[in-house]
C-alpha positions in Angstrom: 44.0 94.7 59.8 41.7 94.1 56.9 42.2 91.0 54.8 41.9 90.5 51.0 42.1 87.3 49.1 44.0 87.0 45.8 42.2 84.5 43.6 43.8 82.3 40.9 41.9 84.1 38.1 43.5 87.5 39.1 40.5 88.8 41.0 40.8 90.5 44.4 38.1 89.6 46.9 37.4 91.7 49.9 34.6 91.2 52.4 31.4 93.1 51.7 32.7 94.4 48.3 32.1 93.2 44.8 35.0 92.9 42.3 33.8 95.9 40.4 33.9 98.2 43.5 37.4 97.3 44.7 40.0 100.0 44.3 43.3 98.0 44.6 45.3 101.1 45.5 43.1 101.5 48.6 43.9 97.8 49.5 47.7 98.2 49.5 47.9 98.1 53.3 45.6 95.1 53.7 46.8 91.7 54.7 46.7 89.1 51.9 45.6 85.5 51.7 46.4 83.5 48.5 43.7 81.2 47.3 44.8 77.6 46.6 46.3 77.3 43.1 47.6 81.0 43.1 50.6 81.1 40.8 52.7 83.6 38.9 50.2 83.7 36.0 47.5 84.7 38.6 49.7 87.7 39.5 49.9 88.8 35.9 46.2 88.3 35.4 45.7 90.5 38.5 47.7 93.3 36.8 45.6 92.9 33.7 42.4 93.0 35.7 43.4 96.0 37.8 45.6 98.2 35.6 46.1 100.9 38.3 48.5 98.4 39.9 50.8 98.9 36.9 51.8 102.3 38.4 53.5 100.7 41.4 56.6 99.5 39.6 58.7 100.7 36.7 59.4 97.0 36.0 55.7 96.2 35.2 55.5 97.4 31.5 58.4 95.2 30.4 57.2 92.3 32.5 53.7 92.5 31.1 55.0 92.6 27.6 57.1 89.5 28.3 54.2 87.8 30.0 51.9 88.4 27.0 54.5 87.0 24.6 54.9 83.7 26.6 51.4 83.3 28.2 50.2 80.6 25.8 53.5 79.0 25.2 55.0 78.0 28.6 56.9 74.9 29.5 55.9 72.5 32.3 57.7 72.6 35.7 58.8 69.8 37.9 56.0 68.7 40.2 58.1 69.5 43.2 58.8 73.1 42.3 57.1 75.9 44.2 57.7 79.6 44.8 57.7 81.1 48.2 57.2 84.8 49.0 59.1 85.5 52.3 60.3 88.1 54.7 63.6 88.4 56.4 64.7 90.5 59.4 68.4 90.6 59.7 70.6 92.2 62.4 74.0 92.9 61.1 77.1 94.9 61.8 78.0 93.9 65.4 80.4 94.8 66.8 80.7 98.1 65.2 77.8 100.0 63.8 74.8 97.6 64.1 71.8 97.9 61.9 68.5 96.2 61.1 67.5 95.2 57.5 64.1 94.1 56.6 63.5 92.7 53.1 61.2 90.4 51.1 62.2 87.5 48.9 60.6 85.5 46.1 62.4 82.2 45.7 62.2 78.5 45.1 62.3 77.0 48.7 63.4 73.5 47.6 66.2 71.5 49.1 66.2 73.4 52.4 68.0 76.4 50.9 66.0 78.9 48.9 67.2 79.2 45.3 67.0 82.5 43.5 64.8 82.4 40.4 66.8 85.0 38.5 68.4 82.5 36.2 65.1 80.6 35.5 63.1 81.2 32.4 59.9 83.1 33.2 57.8 80.8 31.0 58.7 77.9 33.2 57.6 79.8 36.3 54.1 80.9 35.2 52.2 77.8 36.5 54.3 77.3 39.6 52.2 77.6 42.9 53.1 80.5 45.2 52.9 80.2 49.0 53.5 82.8 51.7 56.5 81.8 53.9 57.4 82.5 57.4 59.5 85.5 58.6 63.2 84.5 59.0 65.1 86.3 61.7 68.9 86.2 61.3 71.0 87.5 64.2 74.4 89.0 63.3 75.0 86.8 60.3 74.3 83.5 62.0 72.5 81.7 59.1 72.8 78.4 60.8 70.4 79.3 63.7 67.7 81.2 61.9 64.5 81.9 63.8 61.2 81.5 62.0 58.0 83.2 62.9 54.4 83.4 61.6 53.9 86.7 59.9 51.5 88.6 57.7 52.1 90.2 54.3 50.5 93.4 53.0 49.3 93.6 49.5 51.9 96.3 48.7 54.8 94.1 50.1 53.6 91.3 47.9 53.4 93.3 44.7 56.6 95.2 45.3 58.6 92.1 46.3 57.5 90.2 43.2 58.1 93.2 40.9 61.6 93.6 42.3 62.6 89.9 41.9 61.0 89.6 38.4 62.7 92.9 37.3 65.8 90.7 36.8 63.9 88.7 34.2 63.9 91.4 31.6 67.1 90.1 30.0 66.7 88.4 26.6 66.2 84.6 26.6 69.5 84.2 24.8 71.3 85.7 27.8 69.6 83.7 30.6 71.5 81.0 32.3 70.0 77.6 31.7 70.0 74.8 34.3 
């Protein structure tokens, strides 16, 4: 599998290709590596740098509008806060009709349990570092004994997973729950 690096300034780096020759749509199946310091603002800078990526989610136009309104006016975050992009494989429905669900998450992994970021103000999340987490395997709802594995993330999984989670941030600031 080919690997691309997502840089803090929003640039995508691929071996043997310059920034100007990269077609991000062709890289959607490539494995990603996040450069140190990559944060949510880096994600939005990437969307600005490669506008073709905006076609991947109906959430992006509203999110980009919100980002541009708050980009220069963001609040500071606690030094301990981080964001983790993760993957879960869950076996559910046994006995009965068993099924397998595979989904991505984008959360604050603090305090041992991941906290959803839906209720957090997006301006407070822009400078929070993002890491790639391990794959969590949950067997038949047993969330006490969760197996964790090394895994890889494709560029598309990363974009789509963050777009989905941030899609819940399109509510007006007056309606957001404050902590």
